[in-house]
FIRO-311234 format. One record per residue (C-alpha): residue number from 1; residue in three letters; x negated, y, z negated. Coordinates in Angstrom, 2 decimals. Last residue first. Layout:
<pts>
<pt num="NUM" residuo="ALA" px="X" py="Y" pz="Z"/>
...
</pts>
This chain:
<pts>
<pt num="225" residuo="UNK" px="13.55" py="-0.79" pz="-1.69"/>
<pt num="224" residuo="UNK" px="15.84" py="-1.36" pz="-4.90"/>
<pt num="223" residuo="UNK" px="14.01" py="-0.34" pz="-7.86"/>
<pt num="222" residuo="UNK" px="14.16" py="-2.10" pz="-11.67"/>
<pt num="221" residuo="UNK" px="12.78" py="-1.19" pz="-14.55"/>
<pt num="220" residuo="UNK" px="12.82" py="-4.07" pz="-17.72"/>
<pt num="219" residuo="UNK" px="9.09" py="-3.16" pz="-18.25"/>
<pt num="218" residuo="UNK" px="8.85" py="0.21" pz="-17.95"/>
<pt num="217" residuo="UNK" px="8.20" py="1.32" pz="-14.25"/>
<pt num="216" residuo="UNK" px="5.85" py="4.35" pz="-13.27"/>
<pt num="215" residuo="UNK" px="6.68" py="5.02" pz="-9.59"/>
<pt num="214" residuo="UNK" px="4.14" py="6.92" pz="-7.36"/>
<pt num="213" residuo="UNK" px="5.44" py="8.18" pz="-4.09"/>
<pt num="212" residuo="UNK" px="3.06" py="8.46" pz="-1.44"/>
<pt num="211" residuo="UNK" px="3.28" py="11.88" pz="0.73"/>
<pt num="210" residuo="UNK" px="0.62" py="13.33" pz="-1.26"/>
<pt num="209" residuo="UNK" px="-2.19" py="11.06" pz="-2.11"/>
<pt num="208" residuo="UNK" px="-2.01" py="9.56" pz="-5.24"/>
<pt num="207" residuo="UNK" px="-4.12" py="11.27" pz="-8.44"/>
<pt num="206" residuo="UNK" px="-1.06" py="12.51" pz="-10.35"/>
<pt num="205" residuo="UNK" px="0.76" py="8.52" pz="-10.12"/>
<pt num="204" residuo="UNK" px="-2.11" py="7.14" pz="-11.50"/>
<pt num="203" residuo="UNK" px="-2.86" py="10.15" pz="-14.62"/>
<pt num="202" residuo="UNK" px="0.97" py="9.25" pz="-15.29"/>
<pt num="201" residuo="UNK" px="-0.04" py="5.56" pz="-15.82"/>
<pt num="200" residuo="UNK" px="-2.02" py="6.68" pz="-19.17"/>
<pt num="199" residuo="UNK" px="-4.46" py="3.88" pz="-19.90"/>
<pt num="198" residuo="UNK" px="-4.86" py="0.99" pz="-21.73"/>
<pt num="197" residuo="UNK" px="-6.98" py="-1.91" pz="-20.98"/>
<pt num="196" residuo="UNK" px="-8.68" py="-2.79" pz="-23.76"/>
<pt num="195" residuo="UNK" px="-5.96" py="-2.44" pz="-26.05"/>
<pt num="194" residuo="UNK" px="-3.85" py="-5.24" pz="-24.46"/>
<pt num="193" residuo="UNK" px="-0.77" py="-4.96" pz="-22.33"/>
<pt num="192" residuo="UNK" px="-1.57" py="-1.31" pz="-21.78"/>
<pt num="191" residuo="UNK" px="-2.49" py="-1.89" pz="-17.99"/>
<pt num="190" residuo="UNK" px="-1.76" py="-4.68" pz="-15.29"/>
<pt num="189" residuo="UNK" px="0.59" py="-2.78" pz="-13.15"/>
<pt num="188" residuo="UNK" px="0.80" py="0.92" pz="-11.10"/>
<pt num="187" residuo="UNK" px="3.28" py="1.34" pz="-8.47"/>
<pt num="186" residuo="UNK" px="2.62" py="2.36" pz="-5.56"/>
<pt num="185" residuo="UNK" px="5.57" py="3.33" pz="-2.79"/>
<pt num="184" residuo="UNK" px="5.67" py="4.28" pz="0.97"/>
<pt num="183" residuo="UNK" px="2.39" py="2.03" pz="1.10"/>
<pt num="182" residuo="UNK" px="-0.90" py="3.72" pz="2.66"/>
<pt num="181" residuo="UNK" px="-3.39" py="0.97" pz="2.26"/>
<pt num="180" residuo="UNK" px="-6.32" py="3.08" pz="1.84"/>
<pt num="179" residuo="UNK" px="-4.76" py="5.75" pz="-0.40"/>
<pt num="178" residuo="UNK" px="-3.39" py="3.26" pz="-2.43"/>
<pt num="177" residuo="UNK" px="-6.57" py="1.61" pz="-2.65"/>
<pt num="176" residuo="UNK" px="-8.32" py="4.87" pz="-3.48"/>
<pt num="175" residuo="UNK" px="-5.26" py="5.70" pz="-6.58"/>
<pt num="174" residuo="UNK" px="-6.65" py="2.20" pz="-7.82"/>
<pt num="173" residuo="UNK" px="-10.19" py="3.04" pz="-8.15"/>
<pt num="172" residuo="UNK" px="-9.26" py="6.31" pz="-9.78"/>
<pt num="171" residuo="UNK" px="-7.03" py="4.77" pz="-12.58"/>
<pt num="170" residuo="UNK" px="-9.10" py="1.47" pz="-13.00"/>
<pt num="169" residuo="UNK" px="-9.58" py="-1.29" pz="-11.41"/>
<pt num="168" residuo="UNK" px="-9.58" py="-4.72" pz="-12.64"/>
<pt num="167" residuo="UNK" px="-11.06" py="-6.66" pz="-16.03"/>
<pt num="166" residuo="UNK" px="-12.04" py="-3.16" pz="-17.55"/>
<pt num="165" residuo="UNK" px="-9.56" py="-0.98" pz="-15.80"/>
<pt num="164" residuo="UNK" px="-6.04" py="-0.90" pz="-16.36"/>
<pt num="163" residuo="UNK" px="-4.77" py="0.09" pz="-12.92"/>
<pt num="162" residuo="UNK" px="-3.83" py="-3.06" pz="-11.11"/>
<pt num="161" residuo="UNK" px="-1.71" py="-2.07" pz="-7.76"/>
<pt num="160" residuo="UNK" px="1.63" py="-3.37" pz="-6.94"/>
<pt num="159" residuo="UNK" px="2.46" py="-1.98" pz="-3.59"/>
<pt num="158" residuo="UNK" px="5.95" py="-0.82" pz="-2.13"/>
<pt num="157" residuo="UNK" px="6.93" py="-0.62" pz="1.57"/>
<pt num="156" residuo="UNK" px="3.94" py="-1.85" pz="2.96"/>
<pt num="155" residuo="UNK" px="4.02" py="-1.49" pz="6.67"/>
<pt num="154" residuo="UNK" px="1.25" py="-4.41" pz="7.37"/>
<pt num="153" residuo="UNK" px="-1.80" py="-4.55" pz="9.93"/>
<pt num="152" residuo="UNK" px="-3.14" py="-1.03" pz="9.59"/>
<pt num="151" residuo="UNK" px="-2.65" py="-0.98" pz="5.84"/>
<pt num="150" residuo="UNK" px="-4.01" py="-4.39" pz="5.24"/>
<pt num="149" residuo="UNK" px="-7.08" py="-3.48" pz="7.50"/>
<pt num="148" residuo="UNK" px="-8.02" py="-0.18" pz="4.85"/>
<pt num="147" residuo="UNK" px="-7.74" py="-2.65" pz="2.04"/>
<pt num="146" residuo="UNK" px="-10.99" py="-3.73" pz="3.63"/>
<pt num="145" residuo="UNK" px="-12.95" py="-1.23" pz="1.60"/>
<pt num="144" residuo="UNK" px="-12.66" py="-3.33" pz="-1.40"/>
<pt num="143" residuo="UNK" px="-11.46" py="-1.90" pz="-5.00"/>
<pt num="142" residuo="UNK" px="-11.70" py="-4.44" pz="-7.27"/>
<pt num="141" residuo="UNK" px="-9.09" py="-7.36" pz="-8.10"/>
<pt num="140" residuo="UNK" px="-6.28" py="-8.53" pz="-10.19"/>
<pt num="139" residuo="UNK" px="-3.05" py="-9.34" pz="-7.55"/>
<pt num="138" residuo="UNK" px="-2.79" py="-6.92" pz="-4.83"/>
<pt num="137" residuo="UNK" px="0.81" py="-7.34" pz="-4.68"/>
<pt num="136" residuo="UNK" px="2.10" py="-6.39" pz="-1.46"/>
<pt num="135" residuo="UNK" px="5.63" py="-5.57" pz="-1.06"/>
<pt num="134" residuo="UNK" px="6.70" py="-5.69" pz="2.51"/>
<pt num="133" residuo="UNK" px="10.97" py="-5.24" pz="2.84"/>
<pt num="132" residuo="UNK" px="13.38" py="-6.80" pz="5.16"/>
<pt num="131" residuo="UNK" px="15.04" py="-8.85" pz="2.35"/>
<pt num="130" residuo="UNK" px="11.63" py="-10.47" pz="1.98"/>
<pt num="129" residuo="UNK" px="8.10" py="-9.94" pz="3.26"/>
<pt num="128" residuo="UNK" px="5.56" py="-10.85" pz="0.80"/>
<pt num="127" residuo="UNK" px="1.95" py="-9.70" pz="0.42"/>
<pt num="126" residuo="UNK" px="-0.10" py="-11.32" pz="-2.23"/>
<pt num="125" residuo="UNK" px="-3.03" py="-10.34" pz="-3.36"/>
<pt num="124" residuo="UNK" px="-5.33" py="-13.66" pz="-4.24"/>
<pt num="123" residuo="UNK" px="-8.00" py="-15.40" pz="-6.39"/>
<pt num="122" residuo="UNK" px="-10.51" py="-17.65" pz="-5.43"/>
<pt num="121" residuo="UNK" px="-10.67" py="-21.43" pz="-6.42"/>
<pt num="120" residuo="UNK" px="-9.15" py="-22.74" pz="-9.55"/>
<pt num="119" residuo="UNK" px="-11.88" py="-23.29" pz="-11.80"/>
<pt num="118" residuo="UNK" px="-10.77" py="-25.18" pz="-14.95"/>
<pt num="117" residuo="UNK" px="-11.38" py="-23.58" pz="-18.25"/>
<pt num="116" residuo="UNK" px="-8.31" py="-24.24" pz="-20.23"/>
<pt num="115" residuo="UNK" px="-6.57" py="-20.98" pz="-19.58"/>
<pt num="114" residuo="UNK" px="-7.06" py="-21.47" pz="-16.02"/>
<pt num="113" residuo="UNK" px="-9.81" py="-20.24" pz="-13.82"/>
<pt num="112" residuo="UNK" px="-9.89" py="-17.49" pz="-11.31"/>
<pt num="111" residuo="UNK" px="-12.21" py="-14.43" pz="-10.72"/>
<pt num="110" residuo="UNK" px="-11.94" py="-10.75" pz="-9.17"/>
<pt num="109" residuo="UNK" px="-12.34" py="-9.72" pz="-5.96"/>
<pt num="108" residuo="UNK" px="-8.90" py="-10.41" pz="-3.81"/>
<pt num="107" residuo="UNK" px="-8.63" py="-11.15" pz="-0.48"/>
<pt num="106" residuo="UNK" px="-5.05" py="-11.86" pz="1.11"/>
<pt num="105" residuo="UNK" px="-2.72" py="-14.61" pz="0.53"/>
<pt num="104" residuo="UNK" px="0.57" py="-14.17" pz="2.67"/>
<pt num="103" residuo="UNK" px="3.70" py="-15.32" pz="1.97"/>
<pt num="102" residuo="UNK" px="7.17" py="-15.02" pz="4.03"/>
<pt num="101" residuo="UNK" px="10.51" py="-14.85" pz="3.34"/>
<pt num="100" residuo="UNK" px="13.23" py="-16.50" pz="1.10"/>
<pt num="99" residuo="UNK" px="13.40" py="-19.82" pz="2.89"/>
<pt num="98" residuo="UNK" px="9.51" py="-20.11" pz="3.07"/>
<pt num="97" residuo="UNK" px="7.30" py="-18.62" pz="5.84"/>
<pt num="96" residuo="UNK" px="3.71" py="-19.32" pz="5.68"/>
<pt num="95" residuo="UNK" px="0.67" py="-17.36" pz="5.71"/>
<pt num="94" residuo="UNK" px="-2.99" py="-17.44" pz="5.42"/>
<pt num="93" residuo="UNK" px="-5.97" py="-15.17" pz="4.45"/>
<pt num="92" residuo="UNK" px="-6.94" py="-16.82" pz="1.58"/>
<pt num="91" residuo="UNK" px="-5.47" py="-20.39" pz="0.79"/>
<pt num="90" residuo="UNK" px="-2.28" py="-22.30" pz="0.54"/>
<pt num="89" residuo="UNK" px="-1.04" py="-25.24" pz="-1.10"/>
<pt num="88" residuo="UNK" px="3.01" py="-25.57" pz="-1.72"/>
<pt num="87" residuo="UNK" px="4.31" py="-27.08" pz="-5.00"/>
<pt num="86" residuo="UNK" px="7.48" py="-29.20" pz="-5.96"/>
<pt num="85" residuo="UNK" px="7.35" py="-31.84" pz="-8.43"/>
<pt num="84" residuo="UNK" px="5.55" py="-29.28" pz="-11.34"/>
<pt num="83" residuo="UNK" px="4.07" py="-31.82" pz="-13.70"/>
<pt num="82" residuo="UNK" px="1.08" py="-30.42" pz="-15.16"/>
<pt num="81" residuo="UNK" px="-0.99" py="-32.16" pz="-12.36"/>
<pt num="80" residuo="UNK" px="1.22" py="-30.34" pz="-9.91"/>
<pt num="79" residuo="UNK" px="0.62" py="-26.83" pz="-11.49"/>
<pt num="78" residuo="UNK" px="-3.20" py="-28.02" pz="-10.93"/>
<pt num="77" residuo="UNK" px="-2.74" py="-28.96" pz="-7.54"/>
<pt num="76" residuo="UNK" px="-1.39" py="-25.53" pz="-6.45"/>
<pt num="75" residuo="UNK" px="-3.73" py="-23.69" pz="-8.44"/>
<pt num="74" residuo="UNK" px="-6.52" py="-25.42" pz="-5.96"/>
<pt num="73" residuo="UNK" px="-5.03" py="-24.77" pz="-3.14"/>
<pt num="72" residuo="UNK" px="-4.07" py="-21.23" pz="-3.65"/>
<pt num="71" residuo="UNK" px="-0.65" py="-20.96" pz="-5.18"/>
<pt num="70" residuo="UNK" px="3.19" py="-21.33" pz="-4.45"/>
<pt num="69" residuo="UNK" px="5.23" py="-23.24" pz="-7.05"/>
<pt num="68" residuo="UNK" px="8.80" py="-24.30" pz="-5.68"/>
<pt num="67" residuo="UNK" px="11.15" py="-24.25" pz="-8.73"/>
<pt num="66" residuo="UNK" px="13.07" py="-27.30" pz="-10.27"/>
<pt num="65" residuo="UNK" px="14.24" py="-24.59" pz="-12.58"/>
<pt num="64" residuo="UNK" px="13.39" py="-26.05" pz="-16.12"/>
<pt num="63" residuo="UNK" px="10.21" py="-28.07" pz="-14.45"/>
<pt num="62" residuo="UNK" px="9.15" py="-24.65" pz="-12.47"/>
<pt num="61" residuo="UNK" px="9.45" py="-22.23" pz="-15.67"/>
<pt num="60" residuo="UNK" px="7.70" py="-24.42" pz="-17.89"/>
<pt num="59" residuo="UNK" px="4.69" py="-24.50" pz="-15.61"/>
<pt num="58" residuo="UNK" px="4.68" py="-21.21" pz="-14.84"/>
<pt num="57" residuo="UNK" px="4.62" py="-19.48" pz="-18.00"/>
<pt num="56" residuo="UNK" px="1.92" py="-17.56" pz="-17.66"/>
<pt num="55" residuo="UNK" px="-0.23" py="-18.40" pz="-14.63"/>
<pt num="54" residuo="UNK" px="-0.79" py="-14.82" pz="-14.48"/>
<pt num="53" residuo="UNK" px="-1.90" py="-13.92" pz="-18.26"/>
<pt num="52" residuo="UNK" px="-3.43" py="-17.32" pz="-18.40"/>
<pt num="51" residuo="UNK" px="-5.67" py="-16.68" pz="-15.73"/>
<pt num="50" residuo="UNK" px="-4.96" py="-18.84" pz="-12.63"/>
<pt num="49" residuo="UNK" px="-4.49" py="-16.76" pz="-9.28"/>
<pt num="48" residuo="UNK" px="-1.97" py="-14.52" pz="-7.35"/>
<pt num="47" residuo="UNK" px="0.65" py="-16.90" pz="-8.29"/>
<pt num="46" residuo="UNK" px="4.18" py="-17.28" pz="-6.28"/>
<pt num="45" residuo="UNK" px="6.95" py="-18.76" pz="-8.25"/>
<pt num="44" residuo="UNK" px="10.20" py="-19.86" pz="-6.05"/>
<pt num="43" residuo="UNK" px="13.31" py="-20.62" pz="-7.36"/>
<pt num="42" residuo="UNK" px="13.88" py="-18.16" pz="-9.81"/>
<pt num="41" residuo="UNK" px="16.20" py="-18.66" pz="-13.00"/>
<pt num="40" residuo="UNK" px="14.04" py="-16.68" pz="-15.26"/>
<pt num="39" residuo="UNK" px="15.60" py="-15.68" pz="-18.45"/>
<pt num="38" residuo="UNK" px="14.25" py="-18.86" pz="-20.13"/>
<pt num="37" residuo="UNK" px="10.85" py="-17.83" pz="-19.61"/>
<pt num="36" residuo="UNK" px="11.66" py="-14.38" pz="-21.56"/>
<pt num="35" residuo="UNK" px="12.21" py="-11.38" pz="-20.29"/>
<pt num="34" residuo="UNK" px="10.92" py="-7.50" pz="-20.80"/>
<pt num="33" residuo="UNK" px="7.60" py="-8.54" pz="-21.50"/>
<pt num="32" residuo="UNK" px="5.35" py="-6.26" pz="-23.63"/>
<pt num="31" residuo="UNK" px="4.11" py="-8.20" pz="-25.92"/>
<pt num="30" residuo="UNK" px="3.01" py="-10.69" pz="-23.39"/>
<pt num="29" residuo="UNK" px="2.50" py="-14.02" pz="-25.15"/>
<pt num="28" residuo="UNK" px="5.62" py="-15.67" pz="-23.74"/>
<pt num="27" residuo="UNK" px="5.93" py="-13.60" pz="-20.47"/>
<pt num="26" residuo="UNK" px="3.35" py="-13.91" pz="-17.95"/>
<pt num="25" residuo="UNK" px="5.32" py="-14.66" pz="-14.70"/>
<pt num="24" residuo="UNK" px="2.47" py="-14.18" pz="-12.42"/>
<pt num="23" residuo="UNK" px="4.98" py="-13.14" pz="-9.83"/>
<pt num="22" residuo="UNK" px="8.83" py="-14.52" pz="-9.98"/>
<pt num="21" residuo="UNK" px="10.83" py="-14.87" pz="-6.49"/>
<pt num="20" residuo="UNK" px="14.67" py="-15.00" pz="-6.27"/>
<pt num="19" residuo="UNK" px="17.14" py="-15.72" pz="-3.66"/>
<pt num="18" residuo="UNK" px="20.23" py="-14.79" pz="-2.38"/>
<pt num="17" residuo="UNK" px="20.64" py="-11.44" pz="-3.36"/>
<pt num="16" residuo="UNK" px="17.16" py="-10.11" pz="-2.09"/>
<pt num="15" residuo="UNK" px="15.82" py="-10.74" pz="-5.59"/>
<pt num="14" residuo="UNK" px="11.87" py="-10.11" pz="-6.67"/>
<pt num="13" residuo="UNK" px="10.63" py="-10.60" pz="-9.66"/>
<pt num="12" residuo="UNK" px="7.73" py="-9.19" pz="-11.20"/>
<pt num="11" residuo="UNK" px="4.97" py="-10.17" pz="-13.70"/>
<pt num="10" residuo="UNK" px="1.54" py="-8.10" pz="-13.79"/>
<pt num="9" residuo="UNK" px="1.90" py="-6.79" pz="-17.07"/>
<pt num="8" residuo="UNK" px="5.35" py="-6.16" pz="-17.66"/>
<pt num="7" residuo="UNK" px="8.67" py="-7.92" pz="-16.22"/>
<pt num="6" residuo="UNK" px="9.03" py="-5.56" pz="-13.47"/>
<pt num="5" residuo="UNK" px="12.38" py="-6.17" pz="-11.61"/>
<pt num="4" residuo="UNK" px="12.21" py="-5.66" pz="-7.56"/>
<pt num="3" residuo="UNK" px="15.53" py="-5.48" pz="-5.73"/>
<pt num="2" residuo="UNK" px="15.06" py="-6.04" pz="-1.97"/>
<pt num="1" residuo="UNK" px="17.85" py="-4.98" pz="0.58"/>
</pts>
């Protein structure tokens, strides 16, 4: 069993009943966040890239919980330089097994730098195998045809897909991405946090291929896989 809690923007919390994993915990400056950094007790934090709306509260949460930060090489080193004692460096295409399950970094077409302007290597998507389920968090990305390969090589139970446009895919491209990957369920993320990425997420759900469940999650909502 795997429980996913949506915390707003692109931030989610995964729990299998034993381990908790936070992804892109942008909470403090997120006007739609359903949680505060002190609410997060995860021992693992996985990051897609270094932008402030994804790195978010990682440093503080990691220090308070002695959590391991899992990220691409440059971003993991950046966190270590900010006082995070336990980091795991990865890079695009690589995978590694952790106590909670397996993480694979995929391609994402975007950019990556920290709020203070430091280059953070390539951005990534994440494939996380945990609790007997597989979640694909696409990160911030444009649509790309190699998403078909991700769907061919992995049986995705849930896909988190950015749909807010301007910085990432919009609704039409996000729906096409779901068509490429063919997950059992698709959830839109990275929308409505700021005026420039305001959309109607129900339009995304309407455009999904038949046979794929679309679910709009409000901050604080959970789903069990």
